[in-house]
N, C-alpha and C positions, 0 to 999 in steps of 0.2 A: 344889965341883967338879962334883958331880952336877947341881946347879942350872944351871951353865954349859952342861953337855952338853945338858940339856933345852931350854935356850934356842936352842942351835945346831940341835938336831933340829927344833924348831918352825919356825925360820927356813928350813931346807932344805925342809921339807914345804910351807911357804908358797910358796917359789920354784917347786917342782915343780908345785904346784897352779896357780900363775899361768901357767906354761908350757903346761899341759894346756888350761886354759880359753882362753888366748890362741890356742893352736893350733886348738882346736875352733871358736872364734869366727872365726878367719881362714879356716878351711875353709868354714864356713857362709856367710860373706860372699863368698868366691870362688865357691862353688856358685851363690849367688843371682845374682852378676854374670854367671856363665856362662849361666844360664837366661835372664836379661834380654837378654844379647847374642844368644843363639840366636833369641829371639822377635823382636828388632829386625831381625836378618838376614833372617828369614822374611818379615816385613812389608815390608822394603825390597825383597826379591826380587819380591814380588807387585806392589809399586808400580812397580818398574823395568820389569817385563815387561808390565804391564797398560796398557790403552788406555781413556781415559774416553769413554763413549758415552752421550748423554742424561743426563749428570750422574752416572753410575755407573761405577765402575772395573770393567772387564772383565778377569778374571784367568784364567790358564792352568789353574788347579785346578778351574774350573767348566766344565760342558759348554755347548754352543751355546745351548740353551734357557734354562738357568739364568742365563747371562750376559745374554741378551736380555731376560729378565724384569725385570731391574733398570734397563733403559734406557728413559727416558720417551719418547724420540723414535721408538721402534719398537714402541710399545704396540699399534698397530693390527695389525701383522704378528703379534705374539704372540697376540692374540685370534683371528686367522684361522687360525693354526697349530693352536690348540686346537679350533676348530670343525671343522677338516679331519681331526682325530684323527691329527696328524702329530707330536705331542709325543714319544711313545715312540721313534719312528723317529729323530728328531733328537737324542735323548738316548742313542742306542745308540753303539757303539764307532766307527762310521764307518770312516775319517775322511771328512768332508764339507767342501765349499766352498759357502758360502751367500752369495748376493747378496741382502741383506736390504733391501727398500725401507723408507725411513723414513715417518713419518706424512704428511709433505708429499707424498710420492710417491702415496700412496693418495688424498690430497685432490685431486690433479690429475684423478682419474677421476670420471666421472659418479657422483653419490651413489647414484642408483638402481641403478647397476651394482654398486657395493660392497654395498649392502643386499641385492641379489638374490643375490650370491655367498654370503651368510651364511645363506640359507634352506636347510633340510635337504634339500629336493628338488634343490638345485643343488650339493650337496657334491662330486660328481664333477668338476664344472667348477672348483670352488675348488681341489681337490687337483691338477688338471691345471695350473693357473696357478702354484700354490705350488711344486710339484715341478720346474717349469721354472726356478726360481731356485736349484736345488740340483744340485751336481755331485759325483760320487763322487771322493774323493781330496782332497789338500790343495794348493791353488794360491795362493801368496802373490802380492802385487803384482809382485814381481820375476819370478816365473814367468809371470804374465800379460803382462808387458812383453816377455819373450822370445818368447812365443807370438804376440803381435801382430806382432813384427818378422819372424817366420817365416811368418805367415799361417795359423797353426794354429787349430783350433776346439775347443770344449768340448762334450761330449755330456752333456746334463742327465739327471737321474733320470727326468724326464718323457719323454725320448726324442728331443726336438728339440735343435738346436744353438744355441750362443752363440758369438760371435766377439769376442775381445779385439782392439781396434783402437787405434791411436795417433792422437791429435788434439791439436795444440799441445803436443806432448811429454808429454801425459797419457794414461794408459791409460783407455779407455772400453770399455763392453760393448755390443755390437750384438746386438739380438734378431732373431728370425725375420722380423719385420715391417720390419726395416731401421732401427729406432730406435736411436740411440746414447745410452747412459745413462752419466752420470758417476758416479764413486765418491767419496762424501763422506768416508767413513772407511775406509781400507784396513787389512788385516792385524789384525783383532780375533781374536787367537789364543785358542782354547778347548781343553779337554782332548781333544775329538774332532773337531777341524778348525779352519777359519778362516772368518770372516765378513767380507764387505766391504759396508758400508752404502752403498746406492745411492739416487739421487735421483728415480728413476722406476720404475714397475712394468714389468718385462720381459714382453713379450707374445708368446706362441707363435702359430703359425698355427692357425687353427680347423679 
């Protein structure tokens, strides 16, 4: 009789242990699945919100400078921003709207001019040109379209004006010299503003 009770007791203990282990195992698996799901959701959110520029994914969690640093097609602009000591400014809270010329835009300029702008003695001129591409505030392509329809203008950090204009139902940016520049990649959203990659360098009045 006692032997039978022992066998029953062992069986009950075995069942309880199995339930505990199974429960812990199930909790651990569920927790792991939850973590993986959260990571996947975070990654998906970045991919959903990001725009690919120059082979790199631009994401909202990075500032304007850090996003631009990963894009191969705006490397000239990034180098010039560093030479002009504007990195910290464009990494600040902002918000800013940047019309960022791609490498092809700078290639349209006379090489001697671009080389000259990079000399220490011409830093003020470089800053003047680069800050002409920056506007305080966030202006998406939708905002620019509305401004173009209303004939409104943008005041740049440099102090002169830019005008959004419509041409063939596309938003373009007209500089102080009357040049109309097309937007290659609009609405690159960063943590401190928005960048529109443009195909020519915007020129202020001298």
